[in-house]
C-alpha positions in Angstrom: 161.9 118.7 170.0 160.8 116.6 167.1 160.3 112.9 167.6 162.1 112.2 164.3 165.5 113.7 165.3 168.8 112.4 166.8 168.2 114.8 169.6 164.9 113.2 170.6 166.4 109.7 170.3 169.1 110.8 172.8 166.6 112.4 175.0 164.4 109.4 175.1 167.2 107.0 175.8 168.5 109.2 178.6 165.1 109.7 180.1 164.3 106.0 180.1 167.8 105.1 181.5 167.6 107.6 184.3 164.0 107.0 185.3 164.2 103.2 185.2 167.4 102.9 187.1 166.2 105.1 190.0 164.4 103.8 193.0 160.6 103.7 192.5 159.8 106.5 194.9 158.4 110.0 194.4 161.7 111.5 193.3 161.6 109.0 190.4 158.3 110.5 189.1 159.9 113.9 189.7 162.7 113.0 187.3 160.1 112.1 184.7 158.3 115.4 185.3 161.5 117.3 184.9 162.2 115.5 181.6 158.7 116.3 180.4 159.2 120.0 181.2 162.6 120.0 179.4 161.1 118.4 176.4 158.3 121.0 176.2 160.6 124.0 176.7 163.0 122.7 174.1 160.1 122.3 171.6 157.8 125.1 172.5 159.9 127.7 174.5 159.5 129.2 177.9 156.6 131.5 177.0 154.5 128.5 175.7 155.5 126.5 178.8 154.3 129.3 181.1 150.9 129.4 179.3 150.4 125.7 179.9 151.7 126.0 183.5 149.1 128.7 184.1 146.4 126.4 182.7 147.4 123.6 185.0 147.2 126.0 188.0 143.7 127.0 187.0 142.7 123.4 186.7 144.1 122.6 190.1 142.2 125.5 191.7 139.0 124.4 190.0 139.4 120.9 191.2 139.6 122.0 194.8 136.1 123.6 194.4 134.8 120.7 192.3 135.6 118.3 195.2 133.3 120.3 197.5 129.7 119.7 198.1 128.2 123.1 197.5 126.4 122.9 194.2 126.7 126.6 193.2 130.4 126.7 194.0 131.0 123.6 191.9 129.1 125.1 189.0 131.1 128.3 189.3 134.4 126.5 189.4 133.4 124.4 186.4 132.4 127.4 184.4 135.4 129.5 185.3 137.9 126.6 184.7 136.4 125.7 181.3 136.0 129.3 180.4 139.7 130.0 181.1 140.9 127.1 178.9 138.5 127.9 176.0 139.4 131.6 176.2 143.1 130.9 176.0 142.6 128.5 173.0 140.4 131.1 171.2 142.9 134.0 171.8 146.0 132.1 170.5 144.5 130.1 167.7 141.4 132.1 166.4 142.1 135.8 166.9 143.2 136.1 163.4 140.2 134.2 162.0 137.6 136.2 164.0 139.2 139.6 163.1 139.7 138.8 159.4 143.5 138.9 159.9 143.5 142.4 161.3 144.8 141.2 164.7 146.9 138.1 165.1 148.9 136.7 168.0 151.4 135.1 165.6 152.2 132.1 167.7 150.5 129.4 169.8 151.8 127.1 172.5 152.8 123.7 171.1 150.0 121.2 171.4 147.5 123.8 172.9 144.5 122.2 171.3 145.2 118.8 172.8 146.1 120.4 176.1 142.8 122.3 176.2 140.6 119.3 175.4 142.5 117.2 177.9 142.0 119.8 180.7 138.3 120.2 179.8 137.9 116.4 180.0 139.5 116.3 183.4 137.2 119.1 184.7 134.1 117.5 183.2 134.8 114.1 184.8 135.6 115.7 188.1 132.3 117.7 188.0 130.2 114.6 187.1 132.0 112.4 189.7 133.6 110.1 187.1 137.0 111.1 188.4 137.8 111.6 192.0 141.3 113.2 192.7 143.6 111.0 194.7 146.8 112.1 196.4 149.6 111.5 194.1 147.7 112.4 190.9 150.2 114.7 189.3 148.3 117.2 187.2 151.5 118.7 185.7 152.7 115.2 184.6 149.2 114.6 183.1 149.4 117.8 181.2 153.0 117.6 180.0 153.6 113.8 179.6 156.1 114.1 176.7 154.9 111.3 174.5 151.4 112.9 174.2 151.8 116.6 174.9 152.3 117.7 171.3 149.8 115.6 169.3 147.8 113.4 171.7 146.2 111.0 172.3 143.9 113.1 174.5 144.1 111.3 177.8 141.0 111.0 180.0 141.9 111.0 183.8 140.9 107.3 184.2 143.3 106.2 181.5 146.3 107.9 183.1 146.3 108.6 186.8 145.6 105.0 188.0 148.7 103.9 186.1 150.9 106.1 188.3 150.0 103.9 191.2 150.4 100.6 189.4 153.5 98.4 189.4 154.4 98.9 185.8 154.8 102.6 186.0 158.5 103.3 185.5 159.0 99.5 185.9 158.3 98.1 182.5 158.9 94.4 182.0 160.8 92.9 179.1 157.6 92.5 177.1 156.8 96.2 177.5 160.3 97.3 176.5 160.5 95.0 173.4 157.0 96.0 172.3 157.8 99.7 172.9 161.0 99.5 170.8 159.1 97.6 168.1 156.3 100.2 167.9 158.7 103.2 168.0 160.9 101.9 165.2 158.0 101.1 162.9 156.4 104.4 163.7 159.6 106.2 162.9 159.8 104.3 159.5 156.2 105.2 158.7 157.0 108.9 159.2 160.4 109.3 157.6 160.2 106.7 154.8 156.5 106.8 153.9 154.7 109.9 155.1 157.4 112.3 154.0 157.9 110.5 150.7 154.2 110.9 150.0 154.5 114.5 151.1 157.2 115.1 148.5 154.8 113.7 145.8 152.0 116.0 147.1 154.3 119.1 147.2 155.5 118.4 143.7 152.0 118.1 142.4 150.8 121.3 144.0 153.9 123.0 142.5 152.6 122.3 139.0 149.9 124.8 139.5 147.7 125.3 136.4 149.8 122.8 134.5 148.6 119.9 136.7 147.2 117.1 134.7 144.2 115.0 135.7 146.2 111.9 136.6 148.6 114.1 138.6 145.7 115.6 140.5 144.4 112.1 141.4 147.9 111.1 142.6 148.1 114.3 144.7 144.8 113.4 146.3 145.7 109.8 147.0 149.2 110.9 148.0 147.9 113.2 150.7 145.4 110.6 151.9 148.3 108.2 152.4 150.7 110.9 153.7 148.3 111.9 156.5 147.6 108.3 157.4 151.3 107.4 157.8 152.1 110.7 159.5 149.5 110.3 162.2 149.8 106.5 162.4 153.6 106.9 162.7 153.2 109.4 165.5 150.7 107.2 167.4 153.1 104.2 167.1 156.0 106.3 168.3 154.1 107.9 171.2 152.7 104.6 172.3 156.1 102.9 172.1 157.9 105.7 174.0 155.2 105.6 176.7 155.5 101.8 177.0 159.2 102.1 177.6 158.2 104.1 180.8 155.6 101.6 181.8 152.6 103.7 180.7 150.0 102.3 178.3 148.3 104.9 176.1 144.7 104.4 174.9 144.2 103.1 171.3 144.0 106.2 169.1 144.4 104.9 165.6 142.9 101.6 164.4 143.3 101.0 160.7 140.7 103.7 159.7 141.1 103.2 156.0 139.6 99.7 156.3 136.3 101.3 157.4 133.1 100.5 155.5 131.4 103.8 156.5 132.2 107.3 157.5 130.8 106.6 161.0 133.1 103.6 161.3 136.0 105.8 160.1 135.5 108.1 163.1 135.5 105.2 165.4 139.0 104.3 164.1 140.6 107.7 163.3 141.8 109.8 166.3 139.6 107.7 168.6 140.3 109.8 171.7 139.1 113.0 169.9 136.0 111.3 168.8 135.3 110.0 172.3 135.9 113.5 173.8 133.5 115.2 171.3 130.9 112.5 171.9 131.0 112.6 175.7 131.7 116.3 176.2 129.6 117.8 173.3 127.3 115.4 171.5 125.7 113.9 174.7 125.3 117.3 176.4 123.6 118.6 173.3 121.1 115.8 173.6 122.7 113.1 171.5 120.1 111.1 169.6 117.4 111.4 172.3 115.6 114.5 171.0 114.3 113.3 167.6 115.8 112.8 164.2 116.1 116.4 163.2 117.9 117.3 166.5 120.1 114.3 166.1 121.2 115.4 162.7 121.8 119.0 163.9 123.9 117.7 166.8 126.0 115.6 164.5 126.7 118.6 162.3 127.6 120.8 165.3 130.0 118.2 166.5 131.8 117.9 163.2 131.9 121.7 162.7 133.6 122.0 166.1 136.0 119.2 165.1 136.9 121.0 161.9 137.3 124.3 163.6 139.4 122.6 166.3 141.8 121.3 163.7 142.4 124.8 162.2 141.1 128.4 162.1 140.1 128.5 158.5 137.1 128.0 156.2 138.8 124.9 154.6 138.6 123.1 158.0 135.0 124.1 158.5 134.1 122.7 155.1 136.0 119.5 155.9 134.1 119.2 159.2 130.8 120.0 157.5 131.4 117.3 154.8 132.0 114.6 157.4 129.0 115.7 159.4 126.8 115.6 156.3 128.2 112.2 155.3 127.2 110.8 158.7 123.7 112.3 158.4 123.4 110.8 155.0 124.4 107.4 156.2 121.9 107.5 159.1 119.2 108.6 156.7 120.1 105.8 154.3 119.7 103.3 157.1 120.0 99.5 156.9 119.8 99.5 153.1 123.4 100.8 153.0 124.6 97.9 155.1 123.2 95.5 152.5 125.5 96.8 149.8 128.6 94.6 149.0 131.5 95.3 151.4 133.8 96.2 148.6 131.4 98.9 147.4 130.9 100.3 150.9 134.7 100.4 151.4 135.3 102.1 148.1 132.5 104.7 148.8 134.0 105.5 152.2 137.6 105.6 151.0 136.8 107.9 148.0 134.8 110.2 150.2 137.5 110.5 152.9 140.1 111.2 150.2 137.9 113.8 148.6 137.3 115.5 152.0 141.0 115.6 152.8 141.5 118.0 149.8 139.9 120.7 151.9 141.8 119.7 155.0 145.1 120.1 153.2 144.5 122.9 150.7 145.7 126.4 151.6 142.4 127.9 150.6 139.0 127.1 149.3 140.1 128.3 145.9 143.1 125.9 146.0 140.9 123.0 147.0 138.4 123.7 144.1 141.3 124.1 141.7 142.7 120.7 142.6 139.3 119.0 142.3 138.8 120.8 139.0 142.1 119.6 137.7 141.2 116.0 138.6 138.1 116.3 136.3 139.2 118.7 133.5 143.0 118.5 133.6 144.9 117.3 130.6 146.1 113.7 130.1 149.6 112.5 130.9 151.4 111.6 134.1 154.6 113.6 134.7 156.4 110.9 136.6 159.7 112.6 136.8 158.2 115.8 138.2 156.1 114.0 140.8 159.0 111.8 142.0 161.6 114.7 142.1 163.5 114.7 145.4 162.0 111.4 146.7 164.5 108.8 147.8 167.3 110.6 146.0 170.2 108.6 147.6 168.5 105.3 147.1 167.5 106.1 143.5 171.0 107.2 142.6 172.5 104.0 144.1 170.1 101.8 142.1 170.7 103.7 138.9 174.5 103.4 139.4 174.3 99.7 140.0 171.7 99.0 137.3 172.0 101.7 134.6 169.3 100.1 132.5 166.7 101.0 135.1 167.8 104.7 135.4 165.0 106.0 133.1 162.4 103.8 134.6 163.3 104.7 138.3 160.7 107.6 138.7 157.8 105.3 137.6 159.1 102.3 139.6 159.7 104.4 142.7 156.2 105.9 142.6 154.5 102.6 141.8 156.4 100.9 144.7 155.6 103.7 147.1 151.9 103.7 146.4 151.7 99.9 146.3 153.4 99.5 149.7 151.2 102.3 151.1 148.0 100.7 150.0 149.0 97.2 151.3 149.9 98.6 154.8 146.7 100.7 155.2 144.6 97.6 154.4 146.6 95.2 156.6 144.4 93.5 159.1 146.5 94.0 162.2 148.1 97.3 163.0 151.2 97.9 165.1 149.5 99.0 168.3 147.3 95.9 168.4 150.3 93.7 167.8 152.0 95.2 170.9 149.7 93.3 173.3 150.9 90.0 172.1 154.3 91.0 170.8 157.2 88.5 171.2 160.7 89.6 170.1 162.5 87.4 167.5 165.8 87.8 165.8 164.1 88.5 162.4 162.0 91.3 164.0 165.0 92.7 165.8 167.1 92.8 162.6 164.2 94.3 160.6 163.5 97.0 163.1 167.2 97.8 163.4 167.5 98.2 159.6 164.4 100.4 159.5 165.7 102.6 162.3 169.1 103.1 160.7 167.5 103.9 157.4 165.1 106.3 159.0 167.9 108.1 160.9 169.9 108.5 157.7 166.8 110.1 156.2 166.3 112.7 159.0 167.7 115.5 156.9 164.5 115.7 154.8 162.0 114.9 157.5 159.2 117.4 158.2 157.3 117.9 161.5 154.2 115.8 162.2 151.1 117.3 160.6 149.0 117.0 163.8 151.6 119.0 165.8 150.3 122.0 163.9 146.9 121.7 165.7 
């Protein structure tokens, strides 16, 4: 069930209404758990649901052993539990890659990558003693919580279970409800009005093939950079807003990453929970930065190769991960001298690199990625505005052209200029939506603006695509 659909809006409204009007007892949490299961089955199907249910059962069995005192038994439980989850992930997502396409499962449970890392985090913290299971810690709700099950954030146990015992759980106050609606409406607009519009530009550019000009190639690269930003930012806003309506606060997962002055800072702002997981569950166990410079650089490269491979079973994702790993190694080797460069230059270097690396993240193959980069350098002149803007804001463009015929010919250029200008302003805005939620105060102007954006977004649902991160 896609967030950006009338069906989900009805589901969310019904779930919130039913859960919040019930008495705050165990059956109330049971209603939420039932809603989460229905959401997943509707979006992933029964087979996918059973795969995740089996994973939760394995985790529960491992936790019983991990709470014991026998060291060998705890190690065995940890190994078997983690081995199960990693094996399931490899079978469903990477069989085709490792067999060169000779064998392929053909499908994977929705959100399997996020589910796997979340279960591994739970087992790791139980093994190290950072998390001690308490009666009432619902492992199934933790695994299937519908705002996060498809695309994260990856929840560590300490960020979720304690909230089930706090007063705000399923008892949000007015500030929570208003902030949740605010974040959800803005996230919905980011996805439907911005991310998918940039996606149209990107798709139009790729469709040009060998006829792509250099300016068009640059617009495709920048367009995808902005598309991915608003797609993931919009999802995070919507997930955070939906959870807040149920009295649950999700960890910050997206913090204006395109304002970063280094690639290292970028990864402290982009998909924060994934970065934290990889740092605590992979980088530190590998030795972190405590075993010399060469080992530190190797550990960084391993972490980002894993990150790339986690995002997708393909060489393009491995190249993307390697590029980010090498960039962080280069920044560390450069040292304090880089920090003395002007901030504007450091921002430009980081933004251009991230945009360049996204080409491999998005391209269907290494050949396609190289082709786009080649077109950006060797492509012909000219910017085919009409071709790039085709299919974008069709109803709105038609309405403006009808009311103001003099602007009809200029509409493709004006629409593209307006879209990219708005996109760049938003990504560089100092305060993002999630941070605004903590001090949010509803006003009539905000209510009207959010209402207009929500209606506009709903009217645009017919052309909306799924969230990019739901593919991972």
